[in-house]
N, C-alpha and C positions, 0 to 999 in steps of 0.2 A: 504494500500500500504506500502511496505517496502522500506526504503532508507538506503543506506550504507553511513556512515559518514567516511571521511578519512582526513588525514593530507595532506594539499596541498604540503608542502615542501618535505616530505619523501614519500608520497603515501601510507603510512601505514594505513590500515583500523582500525579505532578505535572502531566502534560499528555499529550495525544495529538498526534502529528505525522503529516502525510501526506507521503510521498516517492514519487518516480517509481520504477517497478519495477526500473530498472536501477541504482539506487543500491547500491553495495557497502559503503559506510561511512557510518554515521549518527553525527553529532556529538552527544555528550551532555556535560553538565557533570560536574566531579569529584563523585564520590559517587553518580552516577546511572548507570542502565543502561536498556536498552530491550528490549522483547519485541514480537514481531509480533502485531498485533491492536489493536482499539479497545476499551480497557477503562477508559473514563472514567467509572467508577461510584464514587461516594464511599463505597459500602459494601464496596469490595474493596481489597485490598492485594496486593503481590507478595512472595512468600516463596520463596527459592531458585529464582527464575525462573518460579514458578507463580502464577497469579492465583487468590486465594482470598478468601472472605468475611472481613471484619474480625471478629475475636472481639468479643463484647460487652464493654463496659467492666467492670472489676472492681466488684463490689458494694461500695458505700461506705455503711456503716451510719451513720456520723456525718452525712453529707450527707442521708441519708434521714430521720434524726431531726430535723435542722434544718428540713427541709421540713414534717415533721409538726408541729413546734412552731409554725411559721408558720400552718399550717392551724388549729390549736387557738387560737392568739392571735386570729385573725380571727373564729372562732366565738364566742369569749368577748366580743369587742367587739360583735358582732352581737347577742348575747344581752342585753348591758347596754343597748344603744341601742334595743332593740325594745320596751321598756316593761316594766311590772311590774303586779302585781295587789295591791290593798289592800282590806281590808274596813273601813276607817276610817269609811265612811258607813253601815255596818250590813250591806251586801251587797257582793259582790265588784265592784270597778270597776277598769278598766284605765287606767293612767296612762302618758303618753308619757315617754320618757327619753332623747331625743337630747341633745346637748350644751347647747343653749339651754334645753330643758325642765329639765335638771338645775340650771342656774344659776337659772332662775325659781323652782323649788321651794326651793332653798337660800335665796333672798331672802325668799320667803314664810314659811319656817320661822323665819328670823332675825327678821323683823318680828313674828311671833307670840310669840317669846320676849322681845322688847323691849317689847311692849305691856303696859301696866298693866291694861288691860281684858280680862279673860279671856273676855268675851262677844263679842268681835270676831268678824266673819265674813270669810272669805277665799275668793275665787273661784279655782278651780283646774280646769283642763281634765282631763276623764276620760271614759271610755266605760262605759256600763252593760252589763248582760248581753245587751242587744239590739244592742250596738255603736253606740249613739247617743252621739256625742261632743258634749259641751257643757260650758260653765263651770258648775260646781256650787259652792254655798256649803259651806264647811267651817268648823267651829268651831276654836278654838285647839287643843283636844285632838285633833281629827280631822286637822288639818294636821300636827301633830307625829307622829301615828300614820302618816300617809302618808310622812313623812320617814323614820321608822324602817323602814317596809316597803321603801322605796326603798334604804335602806342595806343591809338584809338581802338584797335581790335582787342588788345589785352585789357585795356580799361573797360571796354564794353562788357567783356566776359566777367570781369571782377565785379562790376556794378550789378550785372544780372545775378551773379552768385549771392551778393550781399542782399539784394532784394528778395530773392527766393529764401534765403536763410531767415530773414525777418518774418516772412510769411509762414515758414515752417514752425517757428517758435510761437507764433500767434495762433496757429491751428489748434482747434479743440477736439477734432474728430479724425478718425482714420480716413474718411472720405475727403476731408479738406487736405490732408497730407497727400493722398493719392492724386489729387488734382494738380499738385505742384510738380511740374516736370520741366526739364531743361529744354 
């Protein structure tokens, strides 16, 4: 015969033991009790000697909000690192913006600002509307415009993140949280 041993205070099932049929006394630890049967299911507990399904954990709005903030933070980071569009060359071009790209762009912008020759040309990687990636020449003004567009793209993502985070912490229900998407 199998017996399920459980904690009397919490109802949590601690183990299942097998005994011979003629055992009249089953040893259990203090605070534990036993019922006949094999109920080694982690979704069940024992209440007043009856095996029942565990109730769902209480809804924790704060924990759910923190999970949502993490989701929004990741989406913001992805948006920032996925590149941006600039019309500095006269037509829309897509520029990469991973961490190394941002450092390279900053260095190029600094060089353009320090140069006395406004006619300098700077090579910068970008894709045209047909998604052809290549290093294209940019004038000083164009490089600085690309920098301004990169700044605007990053700032736009950060403002969107901050706005969504404020709405997340103001939310009072799961439905309100579910409606907040990047």
